[in-house]
C-alpha positions in Angstrom: 17.4 40.3 -87.0 14.7 42.4 -85.9 13.4 39.2 -83.8 16.2 38.4 -82.2 17.9 41.4 -81.3 14.1 42.4 -79.7 15.3 38.9 -78.4 18.7 40.7 -77.8 16.8 43.1 -75.5 14.4 41.3 -73.6 17.1 39.1 -71.8 19.1 42.6 -71.4 21.2 43.2 -68.9 20.9 39.4 -66.5 22.7 36.9 -68.8 24.8 37.3 -72.2 23.3 36.1 -75.2 25.5 33.6 -75.5 25.0 32.2 -71.8 21.5 31.8 -72.7 21.5 30.1 -76.1 23.6 27.5 -73.8 20.6 27.3 -71.0 18.7 26.6 -73.8 20.5 23.8 -75.4 21.0 22.5 -72.1 17.1 22.8 -71.2 16.9 20.7 -74.2 18.7 18.3 -73.9 17.1 17.5 -70.6 13.8 17.5 -72.8 15.2 14.8 -75.3 16.8 12.4 -72.2 13.1 12.9 -70.2 11.4 11.8 -73.3 13.6 9.0 -75.0 15.3 7.7 -72.0 12.9 7.4 -68.9 10.6 5.6 -70.5 12.6 2.9 -71.6 13.3 2.9 -67.5 10.1 2.6 -67.0 9.7 0.4 -69.4 11.8 -2.0 -67.4 9.3 -2.8 -65.5 6.8 -5.6 -65.0 3.6 -5.0 -66.3 0.1 -6.9 -67.1 0.6 -8.4 -70.6 4.0 -9.0 -70.9 4.7 -13.1 -71.5 6.1 -15.2 -70.0 9.1 -14.7 -72.0 9.2 -11.6 -72.0 8.7 -11.5 -68.6 12.4 -14.3 -68.3 14.3 -11.4 -71.2 13.4 -8.8 -68.6 14.4 -10.7 -65.3 17.6 -11.9 -67.0 18.6 -8.3 -68.8 17.3 -6.4 -64.8 20.4 -9.2 -62.7 22.6 -8.8 -65.5 22.0 -4.4 -65.3 22.5 -5.0 -61.8 19.5 -3.2 -61.1 17.9 -4.4 -58.8 14.2 -2.7 -58.4 13.5 -4.0 -62.0 14.6 -7.5 -60.9 11.8 -7.9 -58.3 8.9 -6.7 -60.0 9.3 -10.1 -61.8 9.6 -11.4 -57.8 6.3 -13.1 -56.4 4.7 -10.1 -53.8 5.4 -12.9 -50.7 7.5 -13.9 -48.4 7.5 -17.5 -49.5 9.9 -17.9 -51.6 12.1 -21.0 -53.0 16.1 -20.6 -54.4 18.5 -23.1 -54.6 21.9 -22.0 -54.6 24.6 -23.3 -56.6 26.3 -24.4 -54.2 23.2 -26.7 -53.0 22.1 -23.3 -50.1 18.3 -23.4 -50.1 17.2 -19.4 -49.4 13.7 -19.6 -48.8 12.5 -16.5 -48.1 11.5 -13.3 -50.1 13.7 -10.7 -48.0 16.5 -13.0 -48.5 16.1 -13.5 -52.1 16.6 -9.6 -51.8 19.5 -9.9 -49.5 21.2 -11.9 -52.0 20.7 -9.5 -54.9 21.7 -6.4 -53.4 25.0 -8.1 -51.9 26.0 -9.9 -55.9 25.1 -6.6 -57.6 28.4 -4.4 -56.2 30.6 -6.5 -57.3 32.8 -5.7 -60.0 34.2 -6.6 -62.9 31.6 -9.7 -64.1 29.1 -10.4 -66.6 26.6 -13.5 -67.1 25.5 -14.0 -70.6 22.3 -16.7 -70.9 20.7 -18.8 -73.3 16.8 -19.5 -73.3 16.5 -23.3 -73.4 12.6 -23.6 -72.7 9.6 -21.8 -72.6 6.4 -23.3 -71.2 4.1 -21.2 -70.2 0.3 -22.3 -69.0 -2.4 -20.2 -67.7 -1.8 -19.8 -64.0 2.3 -21.2 -64.1 4.9 -21.9 -66.2 8.7 -22.6 -66.5 11.9 -21.6 -68.4 14.4 -23.3 -68.0 18.2 -22.0 -69.5 21.9 -21.9 -68.8 23.8 -18.9 -67.6 28.2 -18.5 -68.2 28.6 -16.1 -65.2 32.6 -15.2 -65.5 34.2 -13.2 -62.5 37.6 -11.7 -62.3 40.0 -12.8 -59.8 42.3 -10.6 -56.9 44.6 -12.9 -59.1 44.3 -11.5 -61.7 42.6 -15.0 -63.6 38.5 -15.3 -63.4 36.6 -17.1 -61.8 34.2 -19.1 -64.4 29.9 -20.8 -63.3 28.3 -22.6 -66.1 25.0 -23.5 -64.2 21.5 -24.9 -65.6 18.5 -22.5 -63.7 14.7 -22.7 -64.0 12.3 -20.0 -62.5 8.6 -21.4 -61.7 6.7 -18.4 -62.7 3.1 -17.5 -61.1 0.6 -15.1 -62.6 -0.5 -12.5 -60.1 -2.9 -9.3 -60.7 -1.8 -10.3 -64.2 1.7 -10.8 -64.2 4.6 -13.8 -64.4 6.1 -13.5 -61.1 9.3 -16.2 -60.3 8.3 -18.4 -57.0 11.0 -20.5 -57.2 14.9 -20.4 -58.5 17.0 -24.0 -58.7 20.7 -23.5 -60.4 22.0 -26.7 -60.8 26.4 -25.9 -61.6 27.3 -27.9 -64.5 31.0 -26.6 -64.4 32.9 -24.4 -61.9 36.2 -23.5 -62.5 38.6 -20.9 -62.0 42.1 -19.4 -64.6 45.8 -18.4 -64.2 45.6 -14.9 -66.1 47.0 -17.3 -68.3 43.5 -18.7 -69.8 44.8 -22.3 -70.7 45.8 -22.8 -67.2 42.7 -23.8 -65.0 41.6 -25.4 -61.2 38.0 -27.4 -60.5 36.6 -25.2 -57.3 37.2 -29.1 -55.4 41.0 -29.1 -56.5 41.4 -25.1 -55.1 39.5 -26.1 -52.1 42.0 -28.7 -51.7 44.5 -26.3 -51.6 43.2 -23.9 -49.9 42.6 -25.7 -47.2 45.9 -26.7 -47.3 47.0 -23.3 -46.8 44.8 -22.5 -43.7 46.4 -25.5 -42.2 47.1 -23.4 -38.5 47.8 -24.8 -35.4 45.5 -24.7 -32.4 46.4 -24.3 -28.8 43.2 -23.3 -27.5 39.5 -25.4 -28.2 36.1 -25.4 -27.8 34.3 -28.2 -26.2 32.0 -29.2 -28.1 31.6 -32.6 -29.1 33.5 -34.5 -31.6 31.4 -37.8 -34.0 33.0 -40.8 -33.5 32.2 -40.7 -37.7 34.6 -38.0 -38.3 37.4 -39.4 -36.3 37.4 -42.0 -37.8 37.0 -40.4 -41.4 39.9 -38.6 -40.3 42.3 -41.5 -39.9 41.2 -44.1 -42.5 42.6 -40.1 -44.8 45.7 -40.6 -42.4 46.4 -44.2 -42.6 46.8 -43.7 -46.7 49.6 -41.9 -46.3 53.1 -42.6 -48.3 54.9 -45.0 -46.5 58.3 -47.1 -47.1 57.8 -50.3 -49.5 53.8 -50.1 -47.7 55.3 -50.8 -44.6 52.2 -48.7 -42.8 53.5 -48.7 -39.4 51.6 -46.6 -38.1 49.5 -46.9 -35.0 46.6 -44.2 -34.1 46.1 -43.6 -29.7 42.6 -42.1 -29.7 42.5 -40.5 -26.6 39.2 -39.1 -25.0 39.1 -39.7 -21.6 38.1 -36.4 -19.6 40.2 -37.6 -16.6 42.7 -39.3 -18.2 43.4 -36.0 -19.3 42.7 -33.2 -16.8 45.4 -35.6 -15.5 48.1 -35.6 -17.9 47.4 -31.0 -17.6 49.2 -31.7 -14.7 52.0 -35.2 -15.3 52.9 -32.6 -18.8 53.6 -29.2 -16.4 55.3 -31.3 -14.1 57.5 -32.7 -17.2 57.6 -29.6 -19.0 58.5 -27.3 -15.7 61.6 -30.0 -14.8 62.9 -29.7 -18.3 62.7 -25.3 -18.7 64.6 -25.3 -14.6 67.1 -27.4 -15.9 68.0 -24.7 -19.2 67.8 -21.5 -16.8 68.6 -20.5 -13.9 65.6 -19.2 -11.6 65.2 -16.9 -9.1 62.2 -18.3 -6.6 60.0 -15.2 -8.3 60.6 -16.1 -12.1 59.5 -20.0 -11.3 56.4 -19.0 -9.9 55.2 -17.0 -12.5 56.9 -19.3 -15.6 54.5 -21.6 -13.5 51.2 -20.1 -14.2 52.7 -19.3 -17.4 52.8 -22.7 -18.1 49.5 -24.0 -16.7 47.7 -21.7 -18.6 48.9 -23.1 -20.7 48.7 -26.7 -21.0 45.2 -25.9 -19.8 44.8 -23.9 -23.3 46.1 -27.3 -25.7 44.3 -29.7 -23.1 41.2 -27.8 -24.2 39.8 -30.4 -26.8 37.5 -33.4 -26.7 40.2 -35.5 -28.4 43.6 -35.8 -29.0 45.2 -38.9 -30.9 48.6 -40.1 -29.9 51.0 -40.8 -33.8 53.1 -44.1 -32.9 55.1 -45.9 -34.8 56.6 -49.8 -35.0 60.3 -49.5 -34.6 60.2 -53.6 -35.8 59.4 -52.8 -39.2 61.6 -54.2 -41.9 62.7 -50.7 -42.8 62.8 -49.1 -39.4 64.9 -46.2 -40.4 62.3 -45.0 -42.7 59.6 -45.3 -39.9 59.8 -42.1 -39.0 58.9 -40.6 -41.3 55.8 -42.2 -42.5 54.6 -41.2 -39.8 55.1 -37.7 -39.7 53.9 -37.9 -43.4 50.4 -39.2 -41.4 49.8 -37.0 -38.7 50.7 -35.0 -41.9 47.1 -36.5 -43.5 45.7 -36.2 -40.6 45.5 -33.4 -39.8 44.6 -32.0 -43.4 41.5 -34.2 -43.5 40.8 -32.7 -39.7 41.1 -29.5 -41.4 39.3 -30.3 -44.6 36.3 -31.3 -41.4 36.9 -27.8 -39.9 38.4 -28.5 -36.6 41.6 -28.0 -35.6 45.3 -29.6 -34.7 49.2 -28.7 -33.7 51.8 -30.7 -34.3 52.9 -31.1 -30.6 56.4 -32.8 -29.4 57.7 -31.1 -26.9 55.2 -30.2 -24.8 54.6 -34.2 -24.3 58.0 -35.5 -24.3 58.2 -39.8 -25.5 59.5 -41.7 -23.1 57.0 -40.1 -20.4 54.0 -40.2 -21.9 55.1 -43.7 -22.9 54.3 -44.7 -19.1 51.5 -42.4 -18.9 49.8 -44.5 -21.1 51.4 -47.4 -20.9 53.2 -47.5 -24.5 54.6 -50.7 -25.6 58.8 -50.4 -26.0 58.4 -50.9 -29.8 56.7 -47.5 -30.4 58.5 -44.6 -31.4 56.4 -41.4 -30.3 55.2 -38.8 -33.8 53.4 -36.4 -32.0 50.0 -35.8 -29.4 48.0 -33.9 -32.0 44.6 -32.5 -30.4 41.4 -32.6 -32.8 38.6 -29.7 -31.7 37.0 -27.0 -32.9 39.0 -23.8 -32.1 38.2 -21.0 -30.1 39.9 -18.8 -32.8 41.8 -19.7 -35.5 45.7 -18.2 -35.5 46.0 -15.3 -39.0 48.0 -16.8 -41.1 52.1 -15.9 -40.4 54.5 -14.4 -43.0 55.4 -16.9 -44.7 58.3 -16.8 -47.6 57.5 -16.2 -50.8 57.7 -18.7 -53.2 59.9 -17.7 -55.7 63.1 -17.3 -52.3 62.1 -21.1 -51.8 62.6 -22.4 -55.6 65.5 -23.8 -57.7 65.2 -24.8 -60.7 67.3 -28.0 -62.2 70.5 -27.1 -60.2 71.9 -24.1 -57.7 
């Protein structure tokens, strides 16, 4: 009691005895933190003497903890690197490998258990083969799942094993709904997403389109559904720039006549409309390739030919979008009667649409769509 009283006297009026005890408690907690937690952090760094297996475990744990410093203590100090991602993209510098993980580690709600399959440790080189099971949440409330093999090649640098190559080989990749029993492969999602992202493009770059791409697009279009397999379509491919420039003038004239017939315009309004339409056709006819989708009216089920041709045009546009091109289902700007004369199309054919194919100058944003529940009726009204 005497010692306690003396201590209390020493502290005096500076702080209360209760505050002093609280302060000492905080000091003691910090001491424990420094004594036990900090050495643990220091151990989570590569160092000479670790086996290849231990270095692999450190590499994996650093990823699982989003620890860039720990991870890159296990990666070569040389700038040259070899990383093949799960999507087949090659990363060939340490800096880019760092940025890949830096961006990844910013993501939330993911996990990645790892199963080590094989370890081979030599004198200067070694490798590990393992499987990771990556899982992350999607904005819709489901999960993105990727199972993949990954092989790490190690090299001894300053007595430490360092990763010099990382090769990922996907096993299975899919996305689940909130109900985890429903899942979609990435190929399925890519197709669905491509269809949703198709837009009508009204201005194009002049980049040429390989003939192989044109043929691939039209080869897809010819597999569209058709009544009784009659396949009434023909695809007129137009690439001649002089002919397309002439079409600009003609199409402007055709549409202007139609426009005047529907509106009472003053001379000033007519001049303004003409300039607006001129710019519009300049943009619409800026693509390197155009396809006139035609159907033969002489087929047995001629009443269905227009449906067949429309479906083929839809297939064409989805195929073009898959390859990165924009299109447009244009009809009014290119009236059938005038187009048949301009391109010398035989009378038996009907014009479904005249679509550009080209690299978009800018992809339009997706316009607002009706809610799914507003357009679906199950069984009966």
